[in-house]
C-alpha positions, 0 to 999 in steps of 0.5 A: 500500499503507497505511503506517499502521494504527489499532489498538485495544488493547482491544475491551471496550466501555469502550475503544472510544473510542480507537485508536492509530496504528502503523507497518506494517513492510515485512515485514508489508505484505500481511499486515495488513488491517482486523480483523487481530490484531496484537502492538504495543508499548504504553505507556512500558515498551513492553510487548507487547500484542495489539490489532486493526486497525480502519483503514489509512492512508497519512497519519500522524496525528503525527510519524512519529518518535514512532510505534511499529511493529507487532511482528507477527501472532500465528499464532493470531489470535482469528478471531471478534473479527477477523471482527466487526471486519471486519463493522464496517469494512463497516458503516462504509463502507456504512451511514454511521457512524464506525468507533467507532459500528460497533464498538459495534454489532457488539460489544454486551457492554459489560463482562465480567459476573461469572461464576455459579460452582457449587461442589460438595463431594466426598470426596478419600479412600476410604470407609474413610478417611472412616469413620476421619476420622469416628470421630476427629472424633466423639471430639474432638466436632468437631460441624460436621465430623461433620455434613459427613462423615456426609452425604458418607457417604450422598451422593457429592457435596454442593452447597457453598451448601447445605452452608453454609446447611442444614448450617451449616458455615462456610467456615473449616471447609470450608477446613480439611478441604480443606487436610487432603486430606479433601474437594475443592471442585470449581468449574464455571461455570454459564451463565445460560439465559434459555430457560424451556422444558424439552425436551418430547415432541420435534418430528419432523414429517415435511416435505411435498413442497414443504418437502422439495424446497426444503430439499434444494435449498438444502442442496446448492446450490453456486452461492451466490447472495446469499440464498435467498428463500422466499416462502410464504403464511401457514401454508405451513410455512416454520418447518419448512424452517428447522428442517430446514436448521438440523438439517443445519447442526448435522450439519456442525458449524456454527452457525445465527443465526435473526432474528425481527423482534419480542421478542413472537415469541420465546415461540412460536418458541423453544417450537417450536425447543426441542422439536426442539433442546433446550438447544442453543437460546438467545436474545438480545434487549434484555429479557435481563439484562446477565448473561444477555446475557454468558453467551449470547455466551460459550455461543456462542464456546465452542460450548455452543450451536448456535442463537441466536434473536433480533431484529436485534442477534442477528446479531452472535452470535460463533459460531466456525463460523457456517453459516446465517443465517435471517431470518424475516418478512423484510419487517419494518421492525424489521430496519432500525436507527433509530439510527446506524449505520442498517443493515439486518440483511438487508444485513449478513447477506449481508455476514457470510454472505460473510465466513464462508461461511454461507448466508443464508435469507430467509422471508416471505409478503410479501417486501419489494419490494427482496428480490423484485426482487433475485430477479428480477434473479437475486441471490437464488434464489426458492422459492414455497410456495402451499399451507398445510402443514395443507391448510387454505384461506386465510380468506375476506376481506370488504372493507368500504367505511367511506364507505358505513358513514358514509352509512348512519349508522354512525359507529363504528370497528366496521362492521355486518359486523364487529359481526355476525361478532364476535357469531357467533364469541362464540356459537360459543366461537371467538376473534377478533383485532382489529388496529388499523393504527396505522403512519402514525398521524396522519401524513396527512389524508383525506376520510371521505366519498370516501376521498381523501388529500391528496398531493404533486403532485411526489413522490406521497406524502401531505402531512403536517399541520403547525402554522399550518394547512398541509400539507407534503411531507417529500421536496421541501418542497412545502406548501399550506394545509390546506383542510377542504373536500375538493377532490375531493368537496366534503364537510367530513369532512377530518381526521386519524384518531384511534383507539388500542388503549385506546379500541377496547378500551373500545368492544368491552367496551361492545358485547360485555360478556360478552367476555373481552378481552385488549389487547396494546400497548406499555403492556401489555407493558412488563414483561419477560415481558409478551409471553409472559403475554398470548400464553400466556393467549390460546393457553390460550383465557383470552380471547375477543378479543385487541386490538392493533397490529402486534405481534399479526399477526406470526407468531403461530399460534392455531388457535382464531382464526377471525376477524380484524378489521382496523380503519383499513387506511388509516392506513398506506396514506397515510403520508408515505412512498413505501413506504406501499403496500408496508407496507399490503399486508404488514400486511393480508396478514399480519393476514389470515393469522392466521385459520383456521390450525387445523381451523376455517375463518376469516374477515377483515374489512378496513375501508377508505376506499379499497376500490379501491386496488391494495394493499387489493385484493391483500391481500384476495385474498392475491395478492402477485404482482399487488401487486408488479407494480403496486408496481414500476411505480410505483417505476420511475416515480418512481425509488424503490428498489429500482429506484434507490438512495436516500440520506437525509442529516439535518443537525441544529444548534442554529443554524437558519442553519448547518443550512440552510447545511450542508444546501445545501452537502451538496446541492451536493456530492452534485449534483456526483456523476455519476449522482446526483440530489438532492431538497431540502434541506427541513425534516425531518418534525419540523423542530425537536426539543429546540431542534435544527433539522433539514434533510433532503437526498435523493439518488437514484442508479443503484446503492448504490455511487453513493451510497456515493461521495456519502456519502464525498464529503460526509464529506470536505466536512464534514470540511474545512468550518467550516460543519459545526462545530456540526452533526450529520450522519446518513446513511441508505441506502434509508431506511424512516422519515423522521425 
């Protein structure tokens, strides 16, 4: 039984860098856990103050005679904060971070923002008395008072700010009338609302049989798997199922967190949800002002809103009675944090769901291999939707072999097939989306004649070009000279691929000068409403062609889009990452799903140098099961997640020797763990940044807990060894990017 508790006194963000150790009295043992609110004596005066337990220990950090004891546990602790602190403790243990880093993640509002207050002036006397005062002030020629009371004779209430600015009444005059008991000044807090949509005509779509069956089953299910996975093809109507589940959750008096992968999706998603649920919907994302973010958290805590929609960080919304967590497009990599703690929203959502008895629903047309594997093992409950809700058909897909285009003399990034179809759609006044697959941009080299990429013989991932004319594997450190002659076909067309959105936009405008073109990328969406403006313009048919990267193919629904062109499908296919096939399949399938979502049929053109690759073929056929069968066999063979778990350890130091020694010591520590298999150490993909040298160690294990144990052993090694005095260590479980 722990004897000491680490208590944080103030959970406002500025104070999250310090905790204080207290003794747990015998009478309170068993009542105190991480997250518990406690009363403690604080400071020289020993004034009683409330704090939160963020850690337990059997070891005193100081002389026990100098430690104070916890006084008690308040009978009505703040459940929301306690739950979030427990969640932070889970993140610390399972994702690799300090408790302070985890707390700063789950308690994201840095400081209290000044609340917006709306003041209203109302009469404090009867109308007869108001007339008497008006006559008195008129006789005394109190012009300002007469002006105000005359207005109050006509209106039951007046806006305080308008009275000051329009009626020119001074605060002193208002205060005098208030002290006389003639008027009252009422104040109420006004919450900032970042949702600009107004409640529309309503959204009362009747569910089809498939949608209804899924909603009914999830709502009534008492078995409580870790999560419910809805695998529905693009356009199958998963959003309508979400709405029905949310409606039922609200009826139970509970709240919903709905995660979406990108800010770019907020516009269309909120528009649909606001039509159905009105101002009970709010949003949370990084584009909000501090005041807007603060108000959304306060509205959630006080029950003024039932639904929060936003990307990963919205998961930590402090709802008092959370009943449902939905993760839409659950396959998206943006659900994985790229900063410490490197948590995955899906894993944290499941942990949070268990803490507050909330159901977790995942949805995607292309579920992650990890989620589908969990469903196959019974941890998730799987539902499948195989038809589009509108009854339309999936788009016809054409796979264009760019090797043949080169042999035919076409060196352009736009194939002849795609060029002809663009011309046809422009003539028909239909819209086109051109998707540039830049994920994995310039991370591999391949032959343009035969399409083969150069891979590591040990890890089956693409080698990456480094300086000095060499190709390197970022998993095991294998390297070989960069030979510009293809070892498979002997051609000299071996190189990286260079094509950006601006270059494509310029090319499209040259080839189709009459077309109205919009470009959507990081540059054009940098402003606060950048995404909404571009998407709204395209939805209103103010452009014929929309060019963009991943952000244009994620969940958008444009009924007039009948052609999607996918440029450079191979860029993600041969990224230096074991998940490259999965990412390629997901991107291509999602992109293909944007075509033909209305009454008009659609077509898709996939341009590739690898038309025979299993991921390309499965994406062209929108056949998830065949892709999964091929992919899981590869993962089993190579012992990659989800069949095995993987832990990436990054060691950084300004001293190259210390980075390498530290990496070697942690590799040795990990190798001593039962069931752990160590790869490396090796140079990180970018081995030096701002004079920091980086080394990586990969550890594979039979399950997640094995790797959590490895992480704990490594943390002890770091704590007790002088080798790491000038090193920084980062842990990443089942990494999806590789530094």
